[in-house]
Structures are given as structure tokens and as C-alpha cells.
C-alpha positions as CSV (number, residue, x, y, z in Angstrom):
1,M,54.2,45.6,12.7
2,K,57.9,45.4,13.6
3,P,58.9,41.9,15.4
4,F,60.1,43.7,18.8
5,C,56.6,45.7,19.0
6,L,54.9,42.7,17.9
7,I,56.2,40.7,21.3
8,I,55.6,43.8,23.2
9,F,51.9,43.8,21.9
10,C,51.4,40.3,22.5
11,L,53.2,40.6,26.0
12,Y,50.6,43.8,26.7
13,I,47.4,41.6,25.4
14,S,48.1,38.3,27.4
15,T,49.0,40.6,30.6
16,A,45.5,42.3,29.9
17,I,43.5,38.9,29.4
18,F,45.0,37.6,32.5
19,A,44.2,40.4,34.4
20,Q,40.7,40.4,33.5
21,R,39.7,37.2,34.3
22,T,38.3,38.1,37.9
23,D,35.2,37.4,40.1
24,K,33.8,39.5,42.5
25,R,33.5,36.3,45.1
26,F,37.2,36.5,45.0
27,E,37.4,39.9,46.5
28,P,38.5,39.0,49.9
29,I,41.4,37.2,48.5
30,Q,42.4,39.8,46.1
31,Q,42.2,42.2,49.2
32,Q,44.2,39.9,51.4
33,I,47.1,39.4,48.7
34,Q,47.1,43.2,47.8
35,A,47.7,43.8,51.6
36,W,50.3,41.7,52.0
37,V,52.0,43.3,48.8
38,D,51.0,47.0,50.1
39,S,52.7,46.0,53.7
40,G,55.9,45.3,51.8
41,H,56.0,41.7,52.7
42,Y,56.4,41.1,48.9
43,K,56.8,43.2,45.5
44,G,54.4,41.3,44.0
45,A,52.2,38.0,43.4
46,A,50.1,36.3,40.9
47,L,47.4,33.5,41.7
48,L,45.4,31.3,39.5
49,I,42.5,28.8,40.4
50,T,41.0,26.1,38.9
51,H,37.9,24.3,39.9
52,Q,37.3,21.4,37.8
53,N,39.8,22.0,35.5
54,K,38.7,25.2,34.6
55,V,40.4,28.5,35.4
56,V,37.8,30.5,37.8
57,Y,40.1,33.1,38.9
58,Q,43.6,35.0,38.1
59,S,45.3,38.1,38.9
60,L,48.3,39.7,39.1
61,F,49.7,41.9,42.3
62,G,52.4,44.5,42.4
63,S,55.4,44.0,39.7
64,Y,54.4,40.5,38.7
65,T,53.4,39.7,35.3
66,P,52.3,35.8,34.0
67,Q,56.0,35.3,32.6
68,T,58.0,36.6,36.1
69,V,60.3,33.9,37.0
70,V,60.6,33.3,40.8
71,Y,62.6,31.8,43.2
72,I,60.1,28.6,44.6
73,A,61.9,27.6,47.7
74,S,60.0,24.6,49.1
75,A,57.7,24.5,46.1
76,G,60.3,22.5,43.9
77,K,60.3,19.8,46.2
78,W,56.9,18.4,44.8
79,L,58.7,19.1,41.1
80,A,62.2,17.1,42.2
81,A,60.1,14.2,43.6
82,A,58.2,14.0,40.3
83,T,61.2,13.9,38.4
84,I,62.6,10.6,40.3
85,A,58.8,9.1,39.9
86,A,59.2,9.4,36.5
87,L,62.7,7.3,36.8
88,V,60.8,4.7,38.8
89,D,58.2,4.4,36.1
90,E,60.9,3.7,33.8
91,G,62.4,1.2,36.1
92,K,65.6,3.0,36.5
93,L,65.3,3.3,40.3
94,K,62.9,1.6,42.9
95,W,61.4,3.5,45.6
96,T,63.0,0.6,47.9
97,D,66.8,1.2,46.8
98,K,69.1,2.0,49.5
99,A,71.5,5.0,49.1
100,N,74.2,3.0,49.6
101,Q,73.3,0.9,46.4
102,W,74.3,3.9,44.2
103,I,76.5,5.7,46.4
104,P,78.8,2.9,48.4
105,E,80.6,5.7,50.1
106,L,77.6,6.0,52.3
107,K,78.9,3.5,54.9
108,D,76.9,4.9,58.1
109,S,73.3,4.6,58.8
110,K,72.6,7.1,56.0
111,G,73.6,4.6,53.3
112,E,70.5,2.5,54.6
113,A,67.8,4.8,53.6
114,T,65.5,4.3,50.8
115,L,64.9,6.2,47.9
116,A,61.6,7.0,49.4
117,Q,62.9,8.1,52.9
118,L,65.1,10.3,51.0
119,L,62.3,12.2,49.9
120,S,59.7,12.1,52.9
121,H,62.2,13.6,55.3
122,T,62.7,10.1,57.3
123,A,66.5,9.2,56.3
124,G,67.6,10.3,59.5
125,Y,70.0,13.2,57.8
126,P,70.7,16.4,59.3
127,D,68.2,18.8,57.8
128,Y,70.9,21.2,56.5
129,Q,74.6,21.4,56.0
130,P,76.1,23.2,59.4
131,K,76.7,26.9,58.6
132,G,80.0,27.5,56.6
133,K,81.1,23.8,57.4
134,P,81.6,23.7,54.2
135,T,80.1,26.3,52.7
136,D,77.0,25.2,50.7
137,I,78.4,26.4,47.1
138,T,79.3,23.2,45.1
139,Q,78.8,23.5,41.7
140,D,77.4,19.8,41.3
141,L,75.5,17.2,43.0
142,A,78.4,15.1,42.8
143,T,80.3,17.7,45.1
144,S,77.6,18.2,47.1
145,V,77.0,14.6,48.2
146,A,80.9,14.3,48.8
147,N,80.0,16.8,51.3
148,I,77.3,15.4,53.1
149,I,78.9,11.8,53.4
150,P,81.0,12.9,56.3
151,L,77.8,14.2,58.3
152,P,76.8,12.2,61.4
153,A,73.7,10.8,60.8
154,D,70.9,13.0,63.0
155,T,68.8,9.9,64.0
156,L,68.0,6.3,62.7
157,V,66.6,5.7,59.2
158,G,62.8,5.7,59.7
159,K,62.8,6.8,62.9
160,K,62.0,10.7,62.9
161,F,60.0,13.1,60.4
162,K,62.5,16.2,59.8
163,Y,62.2,18.6,57.4
164,G,64.6,19.6,55.4
165,G,66.9,19.2,52.2
166,L,70.1,17.3,52.7
167,A,68.5,13.8,51.9
168,M,67.0,15.3,48.6
169,Q,70.4,15.8,47.2
170,V,71.1,12.1,47.7
171,A,68.1,11.2,46.3
172,G,69.2,13.4,43.2
173,R,72.7,12.0,42.8
174,M,71.4,8.6,42.7
175,A,69.1,9.5,39.9
176,E,72.1,11.0,37.9
177,L,73.8,8.0,38.6
178,A,71.1,5.8,37.3
179,T,71.0,7.7,34.1
180,G,74.4,9.3,33.4
181,K,72.7,12.4,33.0
182,N,72.7,15.3,35.4
183,W,69.8,16.6,37.3
184,E,69.1,19.5,35.5
185,E,68.9,17.4,32.2
186,L,66.8,14.8,34.1
187,F,64.0,17.2,35.1
188,Q,64.0,19.1,31.7
189,E,63.7,15.9,29.7
190,K,61.1,14.2,32.3
191,I,59.0,16.9,33.6
192,A,59.8,20.4,32.4
193,K,59.4,19.8,28.7
194,P,56.6,17.3,28.8
195,L,54.6,20.2,30.5
196,G,55.8,23.2,28.5
197,M,57.3,24.6,31.6
198,T,60.0,26.5,29.5
199,Q,61.0,29.1,32.4
200,T,61.1,26.3,35.1
201,H,65.0,25.2,36.0
202,F,66.9,23.7,39.1
203,T,70.1,25.5,38.1
204,P,71.7,27.7,38.9
205,V,70.4,27.6,42.3
206,D,69.7,31.6,43.2
207,S,70.5,34.8,41.6
208,A,74.2,34.5,42.5
209,G,74.6,31.6,40.0
210,G,76.8,28.7,39.9
211,H,75.5,26.6,43.1
212,A,74.8,22.7,42.8
213,P,71.0,22.0,42.2
214,M,69.0,22.1,45.4
215,L,66.3,19.5,45.2
216,G,64.9,20.8,48.4
217,G,64.5,24.4,47.7
218,G,66.3,25.9,45.0
219,A,64.0,25.5,41.8
220,R,62.7,28.8,40.1
221,S,59.6,28.9,37.8
222,T,56.6,31.0,36.7
223,L,53.0,30.8,37.7
224,N,51.9,29.7,34.2
225,D,54.8,26.7,34.7
226,Y,53.9,25.6,37.6
227,V,50.1,25.3,37.3
228,N,50.8,22.9,34.5
229,F,52.7,20.7,36.7
230,L,49.7,21.0,39.1
231,S,47.2,20.3,36.2
232,M,49.0,17.2,35.5
233,I,49.1,16.0,39.1
234,Y,45.4,16.5,39.5
235,N,44.8,14.6,36.4
236,N,46.6,11.5,38.0
237,G,49.9,11.8,35.4
238,T,48.2,13.2,32.1
239,Y,48.7,16.5,31.1
240,Q,46.9,17.5,27.6
241,G,45.9,13.9,27.1
242,K,49.3,12.7,27.0
243,R,50.9,11.0,29.8
244,V,53.7,12.3,32.1
245,L,53.7,10.1,35.2
246,S,51.7,6.6,36.1
247,E,48.8,6.7,38.4
248,K,50.8,3.8,40.3
249,V,53.5,6.7,40.8
250,I,51.1,9.8,41.5
251,R,49.2,7.6,44.6
252,F,52.5,6.8,46.2
253,M,54.0,10.0,46.1
254,Q,50.3,11.2,47.9
255,A,50.6,8.1,50.2
256,D,51.6,8.5,54.0
257,Q,55.2,7.9,53.8
258,V,56.0,9.0,57.6
259,G,54.9,5.7,58.7
260,K,55.6,5.2,62.5
261,A,58.1,8.0,62.4
262,K,58.2,10.4,65.4
263,V,56.6,13.6,64.3
264,A,57.8,16.6,66.6
265,P,55.2,18.9,67.8
266,G,54.1,22.2,65.6
267,E,54.9,20.9,62.3
268,F,53.3,22.3,59.6
269,V,50.1,20.4,59.4
270,E,49.5,20.8,62.8
271,R,50.4,24.5,62.7
272,A,48.6,25.4,59.4
273,R,45.4,23.0,60.2
274,G,45.3,22.3,63.5
275,T,45.8,18.2,63.2
276,K,48.2,16.0,64.8
277,G,49.2,12.9,63.9
278,N,52.0,11.1,61.9
279,A,50.2,10.7,58.0
280,I,51.5,14.2,57.2
281,Y,53.8,13.5,54.5
282,G,54.3,11.8,51.0
283,L,57.0,12.5,48.6
284,G,57.8,16.0,48.3
285,E,54.5,17.1,49.2
286,W,52.5,17.8,52.5
287,R,49.2,15.9,53.2
288,E,47.6,18.6,54.6
289,E,43.9,17.0,55.2
290,V,43.3,13.3,55.2
291,N,39.6,11.6,55.1
292,N,38.7,8.4,57.1
293,K,40.4,6.3,55.1
294,G,43.7,7.9,55.3
295,E,43.8,9.4,51.7
296,P,44.9,12.6,51.3
297,T,42.2,15.4,50.4
298,L,44.6,18.1,50.3
299,I,48.0,18.1,49.7
300,S,50.4,21.0,48.9
301,S,54.3,22.1,48.6
302,P,54.6,25.7,50.5
303,S,57.6,27.7,50.7
304,W,59.2,29.7,53.1
305,A,59.2,32.4,50.8
306,G,55.5,32.1,50.4
307,A,55.0,30.6,47.2
308,Y,52.1,28.0,47.8
309,P,50.8,25.4,45.3
310,W,48.1,23.0,46.8
311,I,45.6,20.4,45.1
312,D,42.2,20.1,46.9
313,K,41.1,16.7,45.8
314,K,37.5,16.9,47.8
315,Y,36.4,19.7,46.2
316,H,38.2,19.6,43.1
317,I,40.2,22.7,42.8
318,Y,44.0,23.1,42.4
319,G,46.1,26.8,42.4
320,F,49.4,28.3,43.1
321,L,50.1,31.6,44.7
322,I,53.5,32.5,43.2
323,T,55.4,35.4,45.1
324,H,58.7,35.6,47.3
325,I,59.6,37.6,50.4
326,T,61.4,40.8,50.5
327,G,62.4,40.7,53.9
328,F,61.2,39.0,56.9
329,K,59.0,41.3,59.5
330,K,57.7,40.8,62.8
331,N,55.0,38.7,63.3
332,F,54.5,37.8,59.4
333,S,55.8,34.0,58.2
334,P,55.0,33.5,54.3
335,F,55.4,29.8,55.2
336,Y,52.6,29.9,57.8
337,T,50.4,32.1,56.3
338,S,49.9,31.4,52.3
339,H,48.0,28.3,53.1
340,Q,45.1,30.0,54.3
341,L,44.6,30.8,50.6
342,A,43.4,27.0,50.5
343,L,40.4,26.3,52.6
344,E,39.0,30.3,52.1
345,I,39.0,29.8,48.3
346,R,37.2,26.1,49.1
347,K,34.5,28.4,50.9
348,I,34.2,30.6,47.9
349,I,33.8,27.8,45.3
350,Q,31.0,26.0,47.5
351,V,29.0,29.3,47.3
352,K,27.2,29.5,43.9
């Protein structure tokens, strides 16, 4: 068989096997996602669910294959936090490091924010660069951070939870300065390569190409790549028997990092789960549910574009819906829609 034909045959077989792994219990989930695609919200989607480390459901929708590369927006925040966690494991950074220890040009209150606060949206930074001032098309993190330095602080450090991306750029630059490597090199070395995430990258940030890596929203990945990452987190830092992150940094990432910072009404956890409180975010991940000890039982990193990775620690489930909205339509928000799957799948898993 000729090499090209062999490649096509292998892709056909892998897709066919993937599509066959269905279960009638999941038909309501299948129908819901198909309805989103049929309505034109998405060109396609893919979903994989595991229970107790075994795949129990996976399916493809529309034009998607297991190898479809998708810009996953805020689902990349989890990957970014894990990359920095690897450097904390190695002692090259500390969660308590202040931004001005590595970037002395941050002379105002923004420089007092710790690495943990930069990754938990409590650093007092504006959530995003003011539109067009300057246009956010920098080519590297050094330039990106140089444009953040003159911006006025949004609030005092640790006083307010404000979900956004600018502070994470500073965290990424700290990682670069601590190692002498650029962000993409660090991500590949610490997370992507150990987990076999061959199609996952932070640069270029979008289809236009050339932008600085956006830690808070610029990653692109595939279904299988990201599921490898979830497997590592679910298994407390190990993947296929090899340790990638320590249990200590995994626990810290999942712990409440908001503390006493003010949380505005209507943040994601309140709207998605109907619960109020401050303990809603760790590092790069939402704490959608917590038990009476304050321990997270459902964690996630949802995307405005629809991608939704989650780990349900209470019911030993992790899964990933990968998709990207084609255009916003009235009365449909991917960010406040995809999360519905987690509880529906929990109900299905419990029924034997």
C-alpha cells in the first residue's frame, strides 16, 4: 500500500473506531450537541467522557474529527497555569513571587501582585487591554507586558476578582525571565511533550498568525490532546505512569485562590450552578462545586467559544467538549451553555 493511501486508511479507521464508541444512555447528550450544530452555532464538535479512567462515550459532530485543531480560548488558562506550576515544582518560581521581583518596571500596585494572584484574576489588573490602545498585535510576551506596564491598576491587589487575561501575560513573562526560554518552548517542554499533545500550541494565537502568546485565551488544541491533559490532572499529576506535576501543585491550583477578594454578582459559578460565594476560582480553573470542607468536587475551564473541559471529582468523571462558535446568535451563549453537560452526564453515569 502506498504511504499516502496508508495514511488516509489509518485516519479513516481511527475516525470510524472513534465514532462507534457510543452508548444509548448518552443519546440525550448526542441530541443536544447535534441540535447546537444543526442550529448553526457550531460547524462541528467532538465530545469524550471518561469514568474511572475508562472512556465511556465519545462522538463526533458536523465536520469534526479527533484531529481537528480548534482555538479553545479560555480553556487554555488551565494549560497555562499548569505550565507555570511545573516551574514552581522545579523551584524556578514561587507562588508568592511578586511581579516586580522579575519585572521591576512594574512600579505601581500591579507590581505587588503575586504569581498566584496573577493566575487567579485577583491581581488588580484591568481584565483586557483598552480597545485599540494599543492594538493587541504584539509579537512576543516582552512587548505585550511592556504595553501593560503603563496601564492604571483596576483596583488594589487582592481586593477584587475580575476575570480576564492581562495579568496572566505578566505571569508568563515571569516564567520566561526565570528560565531564559520563551513561553511556547516552556509549554512544549513542561506540558505538551510529556503528555503527547502534539497538536497543541500557544502561538500563533489565532488564524491571522504572529501575535504574542495569549495565556488567557490563545491556545489551540485537539480533543485527544486536551483529554491527555485532563487525565494528568485527574490522576494527581501523573500520566501513563510518569509524573508531570507534583500532587502539591495540583492541590494548590485547585484550592480557593480568591480568598477575601470581592466577587461581583453574576460571575460564572453563580450563573452556571446557582451558588454564591467567594471560593469560585483556583489557578486557571473554576471551582464550580465545593464540598462542606471547601474542597473542589467539580472543576473546569470553560471557553467563551464553547469548548468545555471539566473534572467531576465526586463521580470520578472527566470529559471535554471541543468546539468553536461560528457566530453569536440571540439567546445563545456558549460560555453559559456547555457547562450543562457536566451535570447531565453525572446523572447518566449514576444510572446503571
